N, C-alpha and C positions, 0 to 999 in steps of 0.2 A: 512113285517116277525117280529117272535117276540124278543127280543135281549137282552139278561141279561147284564148289562153296571155295575161292580164293580167300585167303586168310583167314581159314577156317579155325586157327587158335589163338585169332584176336576175342575181345574184351566181347565185341557184340555178338561175331559170328560165334561163337563158343557157346551161346545161348540160343540162338539159331539154330545149330547145326546138332543138339542135342533135340530141340523141338522138332525137325525134321524129322529125325529118327523115331521120335516119341510117334509121329503121326502116320510112318509108316513106307516115307520113301527113302533110298538110296543116297548114300553119298557119297563124294569122292572131294577129299578135304587137300589145298594144298595151302605150304605154309613155310617159309622158311624161317621162323622165329628168330627173327630179326629185331625184335624189340625185346621178347621178354629174355630169351633164349629159351632151351629148352622146358616145354608144362605141359602137365597130364592132365585127360581130362576124363570124366566118368564114362564117357561113350567111345573111349579110344579101342577098347574091346567088342565093342558092338560087330558081328558079323556084318552090318547092311552097312558099316562104314570102313573109308581106307584113306589114309592119312598119308600123302606125297611130300615128302621134303624136297620143295624142289622153289625156287623162284618164281616169283610170278609175271616181271618181267622176262621170261622166259617162252617165247611166242610159240616155239617148238614145243614145247611141254606142255602150255594149257592147250595146243591145238588137239594133240594128240590124245590128251584128257575127255576134250569135252566135244570128240568125235562121237559119241556114243551115248550124251548126254543128255535130255529132254529139257534142261535148260543151265544156266550159268549163272551164277550170283556173286557180280564183282562188290567183292569184301573188302581185299586187300589195302593195304595204303597206308604209307609212311602217316603217324599221326602220333599227337601226343599233347598233357596240357595247355594252359594257356603261353607261359613261357616258351614252349618247342614252339609257337610259330614266330616267335622272334629269332632266337638260336641259331634256325634254320630252315630262315624263310629264304632260302633258291632251293635247299634241297626240297623240301614239302612240293616244292610248286615241279621241281624238274624227275624227282623220281615217279611221284605220283601220274605225271604222263608217261610216264616210259610204261608202269603200272596200266594206267587205263586203255594205251596203246594196244599193247600185247594181248590185254584182256578181251578186246572188243575184234583186234582179227581172228580171237581164236573160236569168237561166239560168229562170227560173219562167216567163216569157214565152215564150221560146223550147220548153222543154218542152212547155207549152197546147197549142201551135202544131203539137206531132207530131214536130217533127224532132229535137231535142237528148232524148241516151240519159240524160246525170248530169253530173254536175258534181264536179270533184277538186280539194275543196281544201286549201292545203298547209299546215297549220297549223305548231306549233311545241313540241319539246321545253318550253319554258318552262310547258305547260302543265302540270308537273307539278312548278312551281318547291317547292309543300309536301307533295312527297309524301315517304313514310318507309318504303316499301317498296320495296328493291332485290333483285334488278333489277325495275323499275318497272313492271308488266304494261300492257299497252291495258286502259281502265277505271278504272286508280287518278284519271282527273284528275276521277271523279264520286265518288269517295269519299275523297282527300284535301282539304283545306284549302285555299281559295283560294287561287289566286298574288298574290303581293304584289306583284308589278311592275307596272303599269297595262299595259306591254306584253302579261306574260303575261297577264295577268286579257282581252285584247280574243282576242287568238288562243284562248282559251276560247269567250268568246264566238262567236267564231268559227264554233265547232264546234256553238256552239248555234244557230246560223243554217241550218247543215246538216239539222241532226235537224227546227229547227221549219219549215222549205219542207218536209219527208218532212212531218212530220205534217198540216201544212194543205193541202199543195196536189201532195205523191209525189213532190214530185222524187226522183229517186234522188241516192245522192252515192256516195264514199268520200273516207275522210280520211287526210291521212298527216302524219311528226309527223320532219321531220330533225332528226337530230342532231348538232349543230356540225360544218356544212360548212365542208369545206376545198377546197381548191382555187385558180386561175387568176382573174383575171380582176376581183376586187373590190378597189373604190380609195375611196378618203377621200372621204366623203359633202358636198357641199357645203355642208351646214349644219351638219356634225361644226364644234367648237370648239378650241382647242390643250387638249393633256392632253402633259402631262410626266411622263416615267418618267425621274428618273437627267437627264442629259444628253440623252437622247432625246424626238422630240417623237410619241408615236404617231401612225400610220398611221389606223387605225379603230376602237382598243380591241378588237380580237379577239386572242385569246391567240396564236394560229399566226402574223399575218401581223407583227404587232409584235413576239415574242419573236426572228423572224428578222430584221428589221429591226435591234432594237437589238445581236444580236449581229454581223450584217452589217457596223455603224459600229462597231465598236471594243468597245462600252459591255461595261466592266468594270472594278468586280462587275457582275453583269445584274442589274436589278431586276425582280422577278416582286410580281403581287398577293399580300399574302397570306402563306401557309408554305408552299406547293406542294402542300400532299396535297389540292387539289380537284382529284376525280374529272369526267373527262371522255371521252366515246368520239368523237373525229376521225375521220371519217367523209367521203373523198373523192365530191367533187362527181358526179364521174362515176356513181357508183356506185349515188346518192341519187337522180339522175337515170334508171337503170335500174328502181329501186323503183320509182318516181311513173309512170316508162311501166308495168309489168308492172300493178300498181294498177287505171290507167286500164283498161287492156284487157283484164283479166279477170273472169268470171262473178261468179267466187267474192269477190268485193273489195266488190259489192253492197251501200251502206249499212253498210259495215263500217271500222274506223280501224285503222290502222297505225303501228306505230313503226317508222321507218325509219336502221338503223344500220349501223355495225359490231359487234362482241363482245366487242371489244374494250377495257376500262381502261386508260385511262393520267391518271396526275397531274402538274399543271402540273410538277411539280421532275423528273420522268421527262422530258416534252415538252421544256423547257429543256435535260435533258442530252443529248438526240438531235442537236436542233438545233447545239448546241455541237459537238459531234464530227462533224458534218457541215460545218461551218463552222469547225475551228478544227485539227481530229483528235484524236488520244488523247495525246497530248499536253500538252498544254496543260488544266490544271484548272480546273475549273467552280468557281467562286465567284458566292453568291447575297446581293441585300438582298432585303429583304421590305417590300413598301410595304405601306399599309394598303390593305384590299381595301375593292370598291363590297359597298354594303348588299344588293345584289340578286346581289352573284357566291356563288350555290349552292355548295352544299360539297360535295355529290351530285349527278351525272347520268347514271344509269347506267339501259337500258333492258331489257327483256324486248325481243328481237326472235324470241322462235319463232314467234310467230304468223306473219309476213310469210314467216318460211323454210316453213312448213307450207302456209301457203296460196295464194303466190306462187310457193316457190321460188324467193323472192330473198333474198340475200346478199352486204352489203358487203365483199368480198374485200383491197381494197386495201392493203397495210400504212401504216402511217405511213410509214415508212422513205422507200415508193417514191413517195408525196404529196408529200414533202418534197424529193423532187431534183428534181420539175418545182418547188414553190413557190419553193425558193430562188435559182436561176437566175432567174426572171421577176421575183422582190423586187427583188435584183441590178439586174434590168435598169431596173426603175423607178425604183431609187435615182440609178442613176446618168445618167439624163431627170430629172433633177428630178422629178420627179411621187409621190414619197413623201421 
């Protein structure tokens, strides 16, 4: 099938486009390179891929591109690390609302013309920012207090775009929520300001790449946010791409929402220990210093992954240790090239 992917040059969509092409689909990507600047992907020259440089807020452009597509993937968004949530609290809400409205306008138009089958919305685990039930099941976003960050609030609003478009226009949808995507290819956002952690300037304010670069640069003791007891589910980007593709292809996913994540819980302290051993070996002891956490540094983010397993046959199986075997050499190369 032919798929329109907005935010095609982004981190998660970089994995997704490669997965869709590998599965035999045709992809039209849209991106304005506003986050990283121009980037190259391994699939750029694939004959089944066309990248259009354009703004995902341009409803006319998206309507034109979606007109002959079977699906739209709503992946474009203004997004960054945890410091981003504070620095751009208004822009994250306003810009992403404009992107959502343009994308859904285009999808509704294509659906009413009889071509489009559905829209797949890439949401976020941040919709569960205020959840108190763990593991957190699908549906908890409707019974929990609203997210505290404007980013999480807007991601929840994006899910309501899908539900509203279905209610008013019968537009079919699928909502997917990636949890803590980890992989290669993510770089410093152009709008990021300098954030220091001890003697190291953070690359993205995302815990995995920033811990790796601090360890590679010899920081000792290692600085972590808070006491390190925060729980996350670090999920490989390649696994997430498979889960999104399965949700796109499955008839059982119609008008459903899915948590896409590894089932493995890892604290920030445990993550630091794994990275430290990968770089320094078991002989050198790890010493940590706790920096003050950000306001939106959620303590627990633990998804219930049973629905995706039972309905899609999806499980994220790549171990964190294997992901780090890919990420650490990549970040080492980025440091050597002075990109981090």
